[in-house]
Phi, psi and omega in degrees: 000101181297327186287341190253341182242133180260160173298329190265045184300157182218150183263143173246110182261124179183336183270152182260356178213184186303135172274132193252333184202147178229147180216133179274133182256162192290353179261014177090348176272175197235133177251127178243136182247146187218157170298341180288358174088023178227161170234122180257140171251123196244145161271110191285336182288318187264350182070025186261141173279115187281308179209163177237116176268116174285124184247149185288335177212172173311136185271126176265319189221140159223151172213161186273141175256166186299331183266019181073006177271175187246149165246136186238143179227134164195085185077348158205166189254126180238151165247133182237144179281105182298320175303310176246015173053041186242137175298132174265301182215154174234139181235099173304136179225120183279355180247164175280132185260127179253347179193146177236142174211146181241132180219136173058247186237020186225152174264129172254139186236115185265128176237187179301122173058004181227155167229127177252130180232000000 
């Protein structure tokens, strides 16, 4: 994909285990979730770690919400305020979640053969 990759690719180093999910934030930063139980917010221009959010378990999926916060999945879907690092809401989910996406004013949750919005 010629449109998306440049010759000057950069590595962002900071996680101690597999990176499982990436989400572009509305302010131009990047969030990365990992099996190491952290979400790191990156300045992709300078490659500097802006902050590291400690999570209770390995992070499987993250997506950006319209207000700039994150939805995180690992056995339940939670929304987190990125600025103050506080939990906003928790949605228990009894099925395996394979994907998360935010559109308009709704969170879409992809599970085995189904999508919940």
